[in-house]
KETORFI-314092 format. One record per residue (C-alpha): residue in three letters; x, y, z; chain; residue number from 1. Coordinates in nm, 2 decimals, always signed. Layout:
REC rest      u      v      w kette  nr
REC  ala      X      Y      Z     A NUM
...
***
This chain:
REC rest      u      v      w kette  nr
REC  met  -2.30  +3.73  -0.38     A   1
REC  gly  -2.39  +3.93  -0.71     A   2
REC  asp  -2.77  +4.00  -0.83     A   3
REC  leu  -3.03  +3.96  -0.57     A   4
REC  arg  -3.29  +3.87  -0.83     A   5
REC  asn  -3.07  +3.52  -0.84     A   6
REC  arg  -3.01  +3.47  -0.47     A   7
REC  tyr  -3.27  +3.26  -0.26     A   8
REC  ile  -3.26  +3.10  +0.08     A   9
REC  val  -3.28  +2.71  +0.07     A  10
REC  ser  -3.42  +2.54  +0.36     A  11
REC  val  -3.36  +2.18  +0.36     A  12
REC  asp  -3.49  +1.98  +0.68     A  13
REC  asp  -3.36  +2.27  +0.94     A  14
REC  asp  -3.07  +2.40  +0.76     A  15
REC  glu  -3.08  +2.70  +0.55     A  16
REC  tyr  -2.81  +2.78  +0.25     A  17
REC  asp  -2.76  +3.08  +0.08     A  18
REC  ile  -2.78  +3.01  -0.31     A  19
REC  glu  -2.70  +3.18  -0.65     A  20
REC  leu  -2.87  +3.01  -0.94     A  21
REC  thr  -2.79  +3.15  -1.27     A  22
REC  arg  -2.96  +3.03  -1.62     A  23
REC  gln  -2.69  +2.82  -1.83     A  24
REC  ala  -2.79  +2.68  -2.16     A  25
REC  asp  -2.80  +2.35  -2.03     A  26
REC  gly  -2.93  +2.37  -1.74     A  27
REC  tyr  -2.86  +2.60  -1.39     A  28
REC  leu  -2.51  +2.72  -1.25     A  29
REC  val  -2.56  +2.69  -0.81     A  30
REC  glu  -2.31  +2.83  -0.62     A  31
REC  tyr  -2.31  +2.82  -0.24     A  32
REC  gly  -2.01  +2.94  -0.09     A  33
REC  glu  -1.70  +2.82  -0.29     A  34
REC  ser  -1.89  +2.58  -0.37     A  35
REC  arg  -2.06  +2.57  -0.80     A  36
REC  tyr  -2.22  +2.32  -0.92     A  37
REC  leu  -2.37  +2.28  -1.23     A  38
REC  val  -2.73  +2.13  -1.28     A  39
REC  lys  -2.95  +1.96  -1.55     A  40
REC  val  -3.32  +1.87  -1.48     A  41
REC  asp  -3.52  +1.60  -1.70     A  42
REC  gln  -3.88  +1.58  -1.64     A  43
REC  leu  -3.91  +1.21  -1.64     A  44
REC  ser  -4.36  +1.20  -1.53     A  45
REC  asp  -4.54  +1.45  -1.31     A  46
REC  lys  -4.34  +1.41  -1.05     A  47
REC  lys  -4.05  +1.22  -1.11     A  48
REC  phe  -3.76  +1.40  -1.27     A  49
REC  leu  -3.37  +1.35  -1.33     A  50
REC  phe  -3.11  +1.52  -1.16     A  51
REC  lys  -2.75  +1.55  -1.30     A  52
REC  ile  -2.54  +1.76  -1.07     A  53
REC  asn  -2.20  +1.78  -1.22     A  54
REC  glu  -2.29  +1.48  -1.43     A  55
REC  arg  -2.35  +1.28  -1.09     A  56
REC  ala  -2.72  +1.15  -1.21     A  57
REC  ser  -3.01  +1.07  -0.95     A  58
REC  glu  -3.36  +1.01  -0.98     A  59
REC  val  -3.59  +1.20  -0.75     A  60
REC  asp  -3.99  +1.16  -0.68     A  61
REC  ile  -4.14  +1.53  -0.61     A  62
REC  ile  -4.42  +1.65  -0.45     A  63
REC  arg  -4.52  +1.98  -0.37     A  64
REC  asn  -4.66  +2.04  -0.02     A  65
REC  gly  -4.74  +2.36  +0.07     A  66
REC  asn  -4.51  +2.64  -0.01     A  67
REC  gly  -4.21  +2.36  +0.03     A  68
REC  leu  -4.13  +2.06  -0.12     A  69
REC  glu  -4.11  +1.71  -0.05     A  70
REC  ile  -3.80  +1.57  -0.25     A  71
REC  phe  -3.76  +1.13  -0.21     A  72
REC  leu  -3.36  +1.08  -0.34     A  73
REC  glu  -3.20  +0.76  -0.29     A  74
REC  gly  -3.49  +0.62  +0.00     A  75
REC  lys  -3.47  +0.90  +0.19     A  76
REC  glu  -3.73  +1.16  +0.22     A  77
REC  val  -3.59  +1.56  +0.24     A  78
REC  ile  -3.83  +1.86  +0.31     A  79
REC  val  -3.70  +2.19  +0.10     A  80
REC  arg  -3.81  +2.53  +0.09     A  81
REC  ala  -3.69  +2.79  -0.17     A  82
REC  glu  -3.78  +3.14  -0.14     A  83
REC  pro  -3.58  +3.47  -0.27     A  84
REC  tyr  -3.34  +3.64  -0.10     A  85
REC  asp  -3.52  +3.94  -0.02     A  86
REC  leu  -3.85  +3.78  +0.05     A  87
REC  ala  -3.64  +3.54  +0.35     A  88
REC  glu  -3.49  +3.80  +0.51     A  89
REC  leu  -3.78  +4.02  +0.56     A  90
REC  arg  -3.92  +3.68  +0.68     A  91
REC  lys  -3.61  +3.66  +0.92     A  92
REC  arg  -3.70  +4.04  +1.01     A  93
REC  ala  -4.04  +3.97  +1.10     A  94
REC  gly  -3.96  +3.72  +1.36     A  95
REC  ala  -3.64  +3.95  +1.47     A  96
REC  ala  -3.95  +4.26  +1.48     A  97
REC  val  -3.91  +4.27  +1.88     A  98
REC  asp  -3.59  +4.34  +2.00     A  99
REC  gly  -3.57  +4.12  +2.28     A 100
REC  pro  -3.84  +4.05  +2.56     A 101
REC  glu  -3.80  +4.47  +2.67     A 102
REC  asp  -4.02  +4.50  +2.30     A 103
REC  lys  -4.32  +4.32  +2.38     A 104
REC  ile  -4.49  +4.41  +2.09     A 105
REC  ile  -4.50  +4.21  +1.79     A 106
REC  lys  -4.57  +4.41  +1.44     A 107
REC  ala  -4.66  +4.32  +1.09     A 108
REC  pro  -4.33  +4.25  +0.90     A 109
REC  met  -4.54  +4.37  +0.52     A 110
REC  pro  -4.94  +4.41  +0.41     A 111
REC  gly  -5.14  +4.08  +0.42     A 112
REC  leu  -5.43  +3.88  +0.48     A 113
REC  val  -5.40  +3.74  +0.83     A 114
REC  leu  -5.46  +3.36  +0.75     A 115
REC  ser  -5.45  +3.27  +1.10     A 116
REC  thr  -5.34  +3.30  +1.43     A 117
REC  ala  -5.21  +3.01  +1.63     A 118
REC  ile  -5.27  +3.19  +2.00     A 119
REC  ala  -5.46  +3.38  +2.25     A 120
REC  pro  -5.42  +3.62  +2.50     A 121
REC  gly  -5.30  +3.40  +2.83     A 122
REC  asp  -5.14  +3.12  +2.62     A 123
REC  thr  -4.75  +3.08  +2.72     A 124
REC  val  -4.55  +3.06  +2.40     A 125
REC  ala  -4.18  +2.93  +2.32     A 126
REC  lys  -3.92  +3.07  +2.13     A 127
REC  gly  -3.99  +2.99  +1.74     A 128
REC  gln  -4.33  +2.89  +1.81     A 129
REC  thr  -4.56  +3.06  +1.47     A 130
REC  leu  -4.84  +3.32  +1.67     A 131
REC  val  -4.99  +3.46  +1.33     A 132
REC  ile  -4.95  +3.36  +0.94     A 133
REC  ile  -5.00  +3.61  +0.68     A 134
REC  glu  -5.05  +3.62  +0.33     A 135
REC  ala  -4.82  +3.86  +0.11     A 136
REC  met  -4.74  +3.81  -0.27     A 137
REC  lys  -4.87  +3.43  -0.24     A 138
REC  met  -4.69  +3.34  +0.03     A 139
REC  glu  -4.76  +3.25  +0.37     A 140
REC  asn  -4.56  +3.40  +0.65     A 141
REC  met  -4.53  +3.25  +0.91     A 142
REC  ile  -4.47  +3.49  +1.23     A 143
REC  lys  -4.29  +3.34  +1.54     A 144
REC  ala  -4.21  +3.42  +1.91     A 145
REC  pro  -3.88  +3.60  +1.92     A 146
REC  tyr  -3.84  +3.43  +2.27     A 147
REC  asp  -4.04  +3.27  +2.58     A 148
REC  ala  -4.35  +3.50  +2.63     A 149
REC  thr  -4.72  +3.51  +2.78     A 150
REC  ile  -4.99  +3.65  +2.53     A 151
REC  lys  -5.16  +3.97  +2.66     A 152
REC  glu  -5.33  +4.06  +2.35     A 153
REC  val  -5.42  +3.95  +2.01     A 154
REC  phe  -5.43  +4.24  +1.74     A 155
REC  ala  -5.48  +4.02  +1.41     A 156
REC  asp  -5.81  +3.86  +1.34     A 157
REC  pro  -5.82  +3.55  +1.04     A 158
REC  gly  -5.91  +3.74  +0.69     A 159
REC  asn  -5.86  +4.13  +0.80     A 160
REC  ala  -5.59  +4.22  +0.60     A 161
REC  val  -5.33  +4.39  +0.82     A 162
REC  asp  -5.05  +4.72  +0.69     A 163
REC  lys  -4.72  +4.71  +0.75     A 164
REC  asn  -4.56  +4.79  +1.14     A 165
REC  glu  -4.97  +4.74  +1.22     A 166
REC  lys  -4.94  +4.52  +1.58     A 167
REC  leu  -5.03  +4.20  +1.59     A 168
REC  val  -4.95  +4.04  +1.96     A 169
REC  glu  -4.84  +4.19  +2.27     A 170
REC  phe  -4.70  +4.04  +2.52     A 171
REC  glu  -4.70  +4.05  +2.91     A 172
***
């Protein structure tokens, strides 16, 4: 793939796509793997858009929901989230900030403000469960459990700032 500034990770429901987006005179060129799509977008009203993908037109309703979008297309709701590739990779590393069960400390992957903690000492958490939400660069970053565990200590307090690599959570 080319320039990281044009590269995004797009999540559609539970699937992720690594795409490159390039502005064209008459729309956007979207590249995914070997596929290429010319996408044109016309705003019809506040929440209604006309998408033309390789000349196939579809009318969609789009509602912003937090950091994501709820898209209603042909009677079906689709949850979409797009973020720059480098930020998505940082978020993935945050979930992988622990090497395995032998590493029992979760650290902040970036400086930010702790918005919430969803756990307390003694809680049992499942792999993928959100532990802490940190706001950084106006984005909510969910720090998730890398494996099933029991919480020993929570160092993050909502409303407090954290530095990169600062301890957030310790597992038993």
